KELO-572727 format. One line per 2 residues: number of its first residue (from 1); their letters; for each residue x, y, z of C-alpha. Coordinates in nm, 2 decimals, decimal comma, padded with zeros to 4 digits, always signed. Example, Ala and Ser with C-alpha at 12.3 -4.5 7.8 and 13.67 -1.06 7.14 Angstrom:
2
1) as) +01,23 -00,45 +00,78 | +01,37 -00,11 +00,71 $
//
This chain:
499
1) xx) -02,30 -01,50 +04,20 | -02,29 -01,30 +03,85 $
3) xx) -02,28 -00,92 +03,88 | -02,34 -00,84 +03,52 $
5) xx) -02,75 -00,94 +03,58 | -02,76 -00,76 +03,87 $
7) xx) -02,62 -00,44 +03,68 | -02,79 -00,43 +03,39 $
9) xx) -03,14 -00,49 +03,59 | -03,01 -00,16 +03,77 $
11) xx) -02,98 +00,01 +03,42 | -03,28 -00,08 +03,27 $
13) xx) -03,49 +00,03 +03,60 | -03,27 +00,36 +03,62 $
15) xx) -03,31 +00,43 +03,24 | -03,68 +00,33 +03,22 $
17) xx) -03,79 +00,59 +03,53 | -03,69 +00,89 +03,25 $
19) xx) -03,95 +00,71 +02,99 | -04,26 +00,86 +02,87 $
21) xx) -04,59 +00,68 +02,73 | -04,52 +00,80 +02,39 $
23) xx) -04,12 +00,66 +02,45 | -04,25 +00,31 +02,58 $
25) xx) -04,52 +00,28 +02,25 | -04,23 +00,33 +02,05 $
27) xx) -04,01 +00,08 +02,20 | -04,30 -00,18 +02,21 $
29) xx) -04,39 -00,07 +01,84 | -04,05 -00,21 +01,76 $
31) xx) -04,02 -00,51 +01,94 | -03,73 -00,40 +02,12 $
33) xx) -03,64 -00,51 +02,51 | -03,53 -00,27 +02,75 $
35) xx) -03,21 -00,46 +02,76 | -03,17 -00,44 +02,38 $
37) xx) -03,20 -00,09 +02,43 | -02,93 -00,01 +02,69 $
39) xx) -02,69 -00,28 +02,48 | -02,76 -00,08 +02,13 $
41) xx) -02,82 -00,40 +01,94 | -02,69 -00,26 +01,63 $
43) xx) -03,05 -00,35 +01,43 | -03,23 -00,11 +01,67 $
45) xx) -03,56 -00,28 +01,53 | -03,48 -00,20 +01,19 $
47) xx) -03,50 -00,48 +01,00 | -03,30 -00,57 +00,62 $
49) xx) -03,48 -00,64 +00,29 | -03,50 -01,01 +00,29 $
51) xx) -03,32 -00,96 -00,08 | -03,08 -00,75 +00,04 $
53) xx) -02,76 -00,95 -00,07 | -02,46 -00,91 +00,25 $
55) xx) -02,11 -00,98 +00,17 | -01,89 -01,08 +00,44 $
57) xx) -01,56 -00,90 +00,38 | -01,24 -01,02 +00,55 $
59) xx) -01,13 -00,85 +00,86 | -01,45 -00,65 +00,81 $
61) xx) -01,54 -00,63 +01,21 | -01,88 -00,72 +01,31 $
63) xx) -01,99 -00,38 +01,49 | -02,05 -00,06 +01,35 $
65) xx) -02,00 +00,12 +01,68 | -01,66 +00,28 +01,74 $
67) xx) -01,57 +00,18 +02,06 | -01,25 +00,38 +02,11 $
69) xx) -01,37 +00,69 +01,98 | -01,73 +00,65 +02,16 $
71) xx) -01,87 +00,94 +02,39 | -02,07 +00,78 +02,66 $
73) xx) -02,33 +01,06 +02,70 | -02,44 +01,06 +02,36 $
75) xx) -02,43 +00,69 +02,34 | -02,69 +00,64 +02,59 $
77) xx) -02,90 +00,94 +02,54 | -03,24 +00,78 +02,46 $
79) xx) -03,38 +01,11 +02,25 | -03,07 +01,10 +02,03 $
81) xx) -03,12 +00,73 +01,97 | -03,50 +00,81 +01,85 $
83) xx) -03,33 +01,06 +01,61 | -03,16 +00,81 +01,48 $
85) xx) -03,38 +00,56 +01,49 | -03,62 +00,80 +01,26 $
87) xx) -03,34 +00,78 +00,98 | -03,24 +00,42 +01,02 $
89) xx) -03,62 +00,32 +00,99 | -03,62 +00,50 +00,64 $
91) xx) -03,29 +00,36 +00,51 | -03,34 -00,01 +00,56 $
93) xx) -02,96 -00,12 +00,44 | -02,83 +00,15 +00,68 $
95) xx) -02,65 -00,09 +00,86 | -02,45 -00,23 +00,53 $
97) xx) -02,37 +00,08 +00,39 | -02,26 +00,18 +00,74 $
99) xx) -02,01 -00,13 +00,77 | -01,92 -00,07 +00,42 $
101) xx) -01,81 +00,30 +00,49 | -01,61 +00,22 +00,81 $
103) xx) -01,42 -00,12 +00,64 | -01,09 -00,02 +00,48 $
105) xx) -00,96 -00,24 +00,21 | -00,61 -00,42 +00,24 $
107) xx) -00,36 -00,23 -00,02 | -00,07 -00,38 +00,08 $
109) xx) +00,19 -00,45 +00,30 | +00,56 -00,38 +00,37 $
111) xx) +00,86 -00,58 +00,20 | +01,10 -00,49 +00,40 $
113) xx) +01,22 -00,12 +00,60 | +01,54 -00,03 +00,69 $
115) xx) +01,57 +00,16 +01,03 | +01,29 +00,29 +01,14 $
117) xx) +00,92 +00,32 +00,96 | +00,59 +00,41 +01,05 $
119) xx) +00,24 +00,35 +00,99 | -00,06 +00,57 +01,10 $
121) xx) -00,37 +00,47 +01,02 | -00,71 +00,55 +01,24 $
123) xx) -00,59 +00,38 +01,58 | -00,28 +00,55 +01,59 $
125) xx) +00,10 +00,49 +01,50 | +00,30 +00,18 +01,46 $
127) xx) +00,63 +00,04 +01,36 | +00,61 -00,04 +01,01 $
129) xx) +00,82 -00,36 +00,93 | +00,84 -00,72 +00,73 $
131) xx) +00,46 -00,79 +00,62 | +00,28 -00,49 +00,84 $
133) xx) -00,06 -00,44 +00,64 | -00,10 -00,13 +00,48 $
135) xx) -00,49 -00,03 +00,43 | -00,68 +00,25 +00,28 $
137) xx) -00,63 +00,59 +00,48 | -00,30 +00,46 +00,61 $
139) xx) +00,03 +00,67 +00,62 | +00,42 +00,58 +00,54 $
141) xx) +00,65 +00,77 +00,68 | +01,07 +00,70 +00,69 $
143) xx) +01,33 +00,89 +00,86 | +01,64 +01,03 +00,75 $
145) xx) +01,83 +00,73 +00,77 | +01,56 +00,50 +00,67 $
147) xx) +01,37 +00,34 +00,35 | +01,10 +00,10 +00,24 $
149) xx) +00,98 -00,13 -00,05 | +00,64 -00,17 -00,03 $
151) xx) +00,41 -00,45 -00,18 | +00,09 -00,32 -00,36 $
153) xx) -00,26 -00,61 -00,41 | -00,22 -00,61 -00,78 $
155) xx) +00,14 -00,73 -00,84 | +00,32 -00,32 -00,83 $
157) xx) +00,63 -00,27 -00,58 | +00,72 +00,11 -00,48 $
159) xx) +01,05 +00,25 -00,31 | +00,98 +00,51 -00,04 $
161) xx) +01,27 +00,67 +00,00 | +01,41 +00,84 +00,32 $
163) xx) +01,26 +01,15 +00,44 | +00,94 +01,06 +00,24 $
165) xx) +00,53 +01,03 +00,39 | +00,29 +00,86 +00,12 $
167) xx) -00,11 +00,84 +00,20 | -00,26 +00,51 +00,07 $
169) xx) -00,60 +00,63 +00,01 | -00,81 +00,37 -00,21 $
171) xx) -00,77 +00,07 -00,38 | -01,05 -00,01 -00,62 $
173) xx) -01,08 -00,35 -00,80 | -01,25 -00,42 -01,12 $
175) xx) -01,25 -00,75 -01,42 | -01,06 -00,51 -01,66 $
177) xx) -00,85 -00,26 -01,40 | -00,67 -00,25 -01,06 $
179) xx) -00,72 +00,16 -00,99 | -00,47 +00,33 -00,68 $
181) xx) -00,56 +00,64 -00,51 | -00,23 +00,80 -00,30 $
183) xx) -00,14 +01,07 -00,21 | +00,28 +01,20 -00,17 $
185) xx) +00,29 +01,46 +00,08 | +00,64 +01,48 +00,06 $
187) xx) +00,99 +01,31 -00,04 | +01,02 +01,02 -00,30 $
189) xx) +00,88 +00,73 -00,45 | +00,93 +00,46 -00,72 $
191) xx) +00,67 +00,31 -00,84 | +00,68 +00,00 -01,07 $
193) xx) +00,38 -00,21 -01,21 | +00,44 -00,60 -01,25 $
195) xx) +00,60 -00,59 -01,61 | +00,53 -00,93 -01,83 $
197) xx) +00,90 -01,05 -01,97 | +01,22 -01,22 -01,96 $
199) xx) +01,54 -01,12 -01,72 | +01,87 -01,20 -01,90 $
201) xx) +02,07 -01,40 -01,65 | +02,31 -01,10 -01,55 $
203) xx) +02,59 -01,24 -01,37 | +02,67 -00,90 -01,17 $
205) xx) +02,55 -00,82 -00,80 | +02,24 -00,62 -00,71 $
207) xx) +02,21 -00,25 -00,72 | +01,98 -00,25 -00,36 $
209) xx) +02,19 -00,41 -00,11 | +02,09 -00,20 +00,18 $
211) xx) +01,82 -00,40 +00,24 | +01,97 -00,75 +00,20 $
213) xx) +01,95 -01,02 +00,35 | +01,57 -01,03 +00,31 $
215) xx) +01,35 -01,16 +00,57 | +01,15 -01,31 +00,26 $
217) xx) +01,46 -01,60 +00,26 | +01,37 -01,76 -00,08 $
219) xx) +01,42 -01,45 -00,28 | +01,76 -01,38 -00,11 $
221) xx) +01,98 -01,48 -00,38 | +02,20 -01,67 -00,11 $
223) xx) +01,87 -01,92 -00,07 | +01,95 -02,03 -00,47 $
225) xx) +02,35 -02,02 -00,43 | +02,29 -02,30 -00,14 $
227) xx) +02,05 -02,45 -00,38 | +02,31 -02,48 -00,63 $
229) xx) +02,59 -02,56 -00,45 | +02,42 -02,85 -00,22 $
231) xx) +02,38 -03,01 -00,59 | +02,73 -03,03 -00,67 $
233) xx) +02,98 -03,29 -00,67 | +03,29 -03,28 -00,39 $
235) xx) +03,48 -03,15 -00,71 | +03,22 -02,92 -00,87 $
237) xx) +03,22 -02,73 -00,54 | +03,57 -02,66 -00,52 $
239) xx) +03,55 -02,47 -00,89 | +03,18 -02,27 -00,75 $
241) xx) +03,40 -02,09 -00,45 | +03,56 -01,86 -00,76 $
243) xx) +03,22 -01,80 -00,93 | +03,17 -01,42 -00,86 $
245) xx) +02,81 -01,37 -00,78 | +02,66 -01,71 -00,70 $
247) xx) +02,34 -01,83 -00,74 | +02,24 -01,57 -01,02 $
249) xx) +02,16 -01,85 -01,26 | +01,89 -02,00 -01,03 $
251) xx) +01,73 -01,69 -00,90 | +01,71 -01,53 -01,23 $
253) xx) +01,53 -01,92 -01,36 | +01,30 -01,89 -01,10 $
255) xx) +01,20 -01,49 -01,11 | +01,15 -01,59 -01,52 $
257) xx) +00,87 -01,87 -01,44 | +00,70 -01,69 -01,18 $
259) xx) +00,63 -01,37 -01,44 | +00,53 -01,65 -01,65 $
261) xx) +00,26 -01,76 -01,41 | -00,11 -01,61 -01,51 $
263) xx) +00,03 -01,43 -01,76 | -00,27 -01,39 -01,94 $
265) xx) -00,49 -01,30 -01,64 | -00,24 -01,01 -01,58 $
267) xx) -00,23 -00,86 -01,96 | -00,63 -00,87 -01,93 $
269) xx) -00,59 -00,60 -01,62 | -00,44 -00,28 -01,63 $
271) xx) -00,34 -00,08 -01,37 | -00,42 +00,29 -01,27 $
273) xx) -00,21 +00,47 -00,99 | -00,38 +00,82 -00,92 $
275) xx) -00,12 +01,00 -00,73 | -00,13 +01,37 -00,65 $
277) xx) +00,09 +01,64 -00,45 | +00,02 +01,96 -00,29 $
279) xx) +00,06 +02,13 -00,65 | +00,02 +01,85 -00,91 $
281) xx) -00,21 +01,58 -01,00 | -00,08 +01,25 -01,17 $
283) xx) -00,30 +00,97 -01,38 | -00,04 +00,69 -01,50 $
285) xx) -00,14 +00,40 -01,67 | +00,00 +00,07 -01,65 $
287) xx) +00,34 +00,30 -01,50 | +00,72 +00,31 -01,37 $
289) xx) +00,78 +00,57 -01,24 | +00,99 +00,80 -01,03 $
291) xx) +00,82 +01,13 -00,80 | +00,95 +01,41 -00,57 $
293) xx) +00,76 +01,68 -00,38 | +00,88 +01,92 -00,15 $
295) xx) +00,64 +02,13 +00,09 | +00,59 +02,43 -00,08 $
297) xx) +00,83 +02,35 -00,33 | +00,82 +02,21 -00,70 $
299) xx) +00,74 +01,89 -00,79 | +00,98 +01,61 -01,02 $
301) xx) +00,86 +01,33 -01,23 | +01,02 +01,11 -01,47 $
303) xx) +00,78 +00,85 -01,66 | +00,98 +00,55 -01,75 $
305) xx) +00,88 +00,32 -01,99 | +01,01 -00,04 -01,91 $
307) xx) +01,20 -00,18 -01,63 | +01,61 -00,20 -01,67 $
309) xx) +01,72 -00,54 -01,80 | +01,38 -00,64 -01,88 $
311) xx) +01,33 -00,78 -02,23 | +00,89 -00,71 -02,24 $
313) xx) +00,60 -00,92 -02,39 | +00,39 -00,67 -02,20 $
315) xx) +00,11 -00,56 -02,46 | -00,03 -00,29 -02,16 $
317) xx) +00,10 +00,04 -02,29 | +00,25 +00,35 -02,00 $
319) xx) +00,13 +00,69 -02,02 | +00,07 +00,94 -01,79 $
321) xx) -00,10 +01,30 -01,76 | -00,04 +01,59 -01,52 $
323) xx) -00,35 +01,85 -01,41 | -00,26 +02,13 -01,24 $
325) xx) -00,39 +02,37 -00,98 | -00,68 +02,62 -00,95 $
327) xx) -01,05 +02,60 -00,91 | -01,13 +02,68 -01,27 $
329) xx) -00,79 +02,51 -01,38 | -00,93 +02,19 -01,56 $
331) xx) -00,61 +02,18 -01,80 | -00,35 +01,91 -01,82 $
333) xx) -00,07 +01,78 -02,02 | +00,05 +01,40 -02,17 $
335) xx) +00,36 +01,31 -01,98 | +00,68 +01,25 -02,25 $
337) xx) +00,88 +00,94 -02,11 | +01,27 +00,89 -02,01 $
339) xx) +01,26 +01,25 -01,91 | +01,25 +01,40 -01,55 $
341) xx) +01,02 +01,70 -01,57 | +00,90 +01,99 -01,30 $
343) xx) +00,59 +02,16 -01,19 | +00,69 +02,46 -01,04 $
345) xx) +00,53 +02,54 -00,72 | +00,26 +02,72 -00,80 $
347) xx) +00,09 +02,41 -00,98 | +00,01 +02,63 -01,33 $
349) xx) +00,30 +02,43 -01,57 | +00,59 +02,19 -01,62 $
351) xx) +00,89 +02,18 -01,82 | +01,21 +02,01 -01,86 $
353) xx) +01,41 +01,99 -01,51 | +01,71 +02,19 -01,62 $
355) xx) +02,00 +02,01 -01,40 | +01,87 +01,61 -01,34 $
357) xx) +02,21 +01,52 -01,23 | +02,12 +01,53 -00,86 $
359) xx) +01,79 +01,33 -00,87 | +01,94 +01,09 -01,14 $
361) xx) +02,12 +00,90 -00,87 | +01,79 +00,77 -00,76 $
363) xx) +01,76 +00,56 -01,05 | +02,10 +00,34 -01,03 $
365) xx) +01,91 +00,14 -00,69 | +01,64 +00,03 -00,90 $
367) xx) +01,83 -00,09 -01,22 | +01,86 -00,48 -01,10 $
369) xx) +01,68 -00,60 -00,83 | +01,61 -00,95 -00,87 $
371) xx) +01,56 -01,04 -00,49 | +01,27 -00,73 -00,47 $
373) xx) +01,09 -00,88 -00,77 | +01,12 -01,22 -00,62 $
375) xx) +00,95 -01,10 -00,33 | +00,70 -00,97 -00,49 $
377) xx) +00,64 -01,30 -00,66 | +00,62 -01,44 -00,27 $
379) xx) +00,39 -01,19 -00,17 | +00,18 -01,23 -00,47 $
381) xx) +00,18 -01,58 -00,42 | +00,02 -01,50 -00,07 $
383) xx) -00,18 -01,25 -00,08 | -00,31 -01,19 -00,43 $
385) xx) -00,39 -01,53 -00,57 | -00,69 -01,38 -00,74 $
387) xx) -00,50 -01,18 -00,96 | -00,40 -01,50 -01,15 $
389) xx) -00,80 -01,55 -01,25 | -00,96 -01,49 -01,56 $
391) xx) -01,25 -01,38 -01,41 | -01,38 -01,28 -01,08 $
393) xx) -01,63 -01,38 -00,86 | -01,76 -01,08 -00,61 $
395) xx) -01,83 -01,36 -00,25 | -01,52 -01,51 -00,28 $
397) xx) -01,31 -01,18 -00,36 | -01,51 -01,02 -00,05 $
399) xx) -01,51 -01,36 +00,15 | -01,10 -01,48 +00,08 $
401) xx) -00,91 -01,11 +00,02 | -01,14 -00,81 +00,18 $
403) xx) -01,18 -00,64 -00,18 | -01,50 -00,52 -00,32 $
405) xx) -01,57 -00,63 -00,68 | -01,65 -00,32 -00,91 $
407) xx) -01,94 -00,50 -01,13 | -01,95 -00,24 -01,38 $
409) xx) -01,64 -00,13 -01,36 | -01,56 +00,07 -01,64 $
411) xx) -01,85 +00,32 -01,59 | -01,78 +00,32 -01,16 $
413) xx) -01,45 +00,40 -01,19 | -01,45 +00,66 -01,45 $
415) xx) -01,76 +00,82 -01,25 | -01,51 +00,83 -00,94 $
417) xx) -01,19 +00,95 -01,16 | -01,41 +01,23 -01,25 $
419) xx) -01,52 +01,30 -00,87 | -01,17 +01,27 -00,79 $
421) xx) -01,04 +01,47 -01,04 | -01,29 +01,78 -00,92 $
423) xx) -01,26 +01,76 -00,52 | -00,88 +01,71 -00,56 $
425) xx) -00,81 +02,01 -00,76 | -01,02 +02,25 -00,55 $
427) xx) -00,90 +02,09 -00,21 | -00,50 +02,09 -00,29 $
429) xx) -00,55 +02,47 -00,43 | -00,74 +02,57 -00,11 $
431) xx) -00,40 +02,35 +00,09 | -00,17 +02,50 -00,16 $
433) xx) -00,25 +02,86 -00,07 | -00,24 +02,77 +00,32 $
435) xx) +00,10 +02,62 +00,27 | +00,21 +02,88 +00,14 $
437) xx) +00,13 +03,09 +00,44 | +00,25 +02,86 +00,71 $
439) xx) +00,61 +02,80 +00,49 | +00,64 +03,15 +00,35 $
441) xx) +00,96 +03,24 +00,58 | +01,11 +02,87 +00,51 $
443) xx) +01,40 +02,82 +00,29 | +01,33 +02,52 +00,01 $
445) xx) +01,60 +02,24 +00,08 | +01,51 +02,12 -00,30 $
447) xx) +01,60 +01,72 -00,39 | +01,91 +01,70 -00,15 $
449) xx) +02,16 +01,33 -00,10 | +01,95 +01,24 +00,19 $
451) xx) +01,74 +01,05 -00,03 | +02,03 +00,83 -00,18 $
453) xx) +02,36 +00,86 +00,06 | +02,18 +00,62 +00,33 $
455) xx) +02,14 +00,35 +00,04 | +02,46 +00,42 -00,14 $
457) xx) +02,65 +00,39 +00,18 | +02,50 +00,04 +00,25 $
459) xx) +02,46 -00,08 -00,10 | +02,89 +00,03 -00,12 $
461) xx) +02,97 -00,18 +00,24 | +02,77 -00,46 +00,12 $
463) xx) +02,97 -00,49 -00,20 | +03,28 -00,47 -00,02 $
465) xx) +03,21 -00,75 +00,18 | +03,03 -00,96 -00,10 $
467) xx) +03,31 -01,23 -00,08 | +03,43 -01,25 +00,24 $
469) xx) +03,39 -01,54 +00,47 | +03,06 -01,47 +00,59 $
471) xx) +02,87 -01,48 +00,30 | +03,10 -01,76 +00,16 $
473) xx) +03,00 -01,98 +00,41 | +02,62 -01,91 +00,41 $
475) xx) +02,57 -02,20 +00,06 | +02,67 -02,45 +00,33 $
477) xx) +02,46 -02,37 +00,62 | +02,14 -02,62 +00,64 $
479) xx) +01,79 -02,47 +00,57 | +01,81 -02,34 +00,98 $
481) xx) +02,12 -02,21 +00,98 | +02,04 -02,02 +00,66 $
483) xx) +01,73 -01,85 +00,84 | +01,93 -01,80 +01,16 $
485) xx) +02,20 -01,64 +00,93 | +01,94 -01,40 +00,79 $
487) xx) +01,77 -01,31 +01,15 | +02,13 -01,21 +01,21 $
489) xx) +02,23 -01,00 +00,95 | +01,87 -00,84 +00,84 $
491) xx) +01,90 -00,52 +00,90 | +01,68 -00,38 +01,23 $
493) xx) +01,52 -00,67 +01,22 | +01,26 -00,69 +01,51 $
495) xx) +01,07 -00,98 +01,62 | +00,70 -00,97 +01,62 $
497) xx) +00,67 -01,03 +02,00 | +00,87 -00,70 +02,03 $
499) x) +00,66 -00,51 +01,74 $
//
């Protein structure tokens, strides 16, 4: 015997005993059965307009009910339902608006994380690992001895240093622009837009070896060393063992080929990164920048003109502006490039950083990172193929990639930015005053060696072991043996079934 029909009948009888004549007439007028009332069918008698175009976003939930946080007493309250119904009857497309407001677009993915990285979303906390999704509203947090590389939907990459927390709030895409909104809660990040150009084949080791080898196996230099080695004759292989950085030629050739793909489409679209801290707001256009913020302390920023060792052919101009705090303070200042600057804790002014020697070591780790750049290209092919398209269609973009196309991109995004400037200035000015009271007796640490010590020690150790036997034999491995070598040597890799 199936128990569900019995329970449904029992519940219907129980509820209907409490309905008066007016209530039953309301049900009949909306052609709703008692069972539909109890099951809370989403439409609840409200028919959307026939000419209303419905976009289905990839990954979007069908139901509008927040099952995890639902209050059963409110949900089963018939009088509450009647109030909601009146609102919905006056808004024929209420369901679509509600579903869109509840839907979080995919901002990017984690390329790799060292040690313990955490992701916090509306469903709770989880470990941030290789390919972990980052949606709008998610926060990525790193510990004392952990840091991460992150891929964003437009092909940009971000390095999140130890003791850092950043919230990714929005991604908005139009034909001309990709717009990101983020808040740096505390710590240090490095952001780099995907620039078009050509890397020279530098016969030197990489500068961020702490992550090596990457779980994105076709990005590692070892992968290309294997390819080169296996194409050589036995005599040539003997000489190849003397190569200082085997695989660098093939790796840079592949990287430069990848950068040429979809060149015209990429040059057509700019990137705007709108990032703010408690004491400053930054609007970066086609940027490459470092940003540091301490809770109740200063903010440091450096905007770069180009990527180290990249011969640019990119015509998109890099620029940045900083906006200050204060309820009525709408002043801003353009950011110069190639210079470390500091915003005072009150968020009222910006000036040159007097002693930049302490923060400069973080620049070393992003000087030469071909493996990270190639991993970015692989992620781009898998997650953002629309970036290679000259023009965008909103239906495939929604159905296949889960993104909304801002059709009137320039007009809509300008209005959105105008709202964000005003709202963030007011909200963060209030937050800043509250933070000052909470942390008034705390000691300011400033930028410390914690932000680069772990990466530096691991990189130095990797350089020391660069030509040991374990590294040398990789080029002789089969595809399967190479993959097992990655899993065995990748730092703190956790298989998916344990996550």
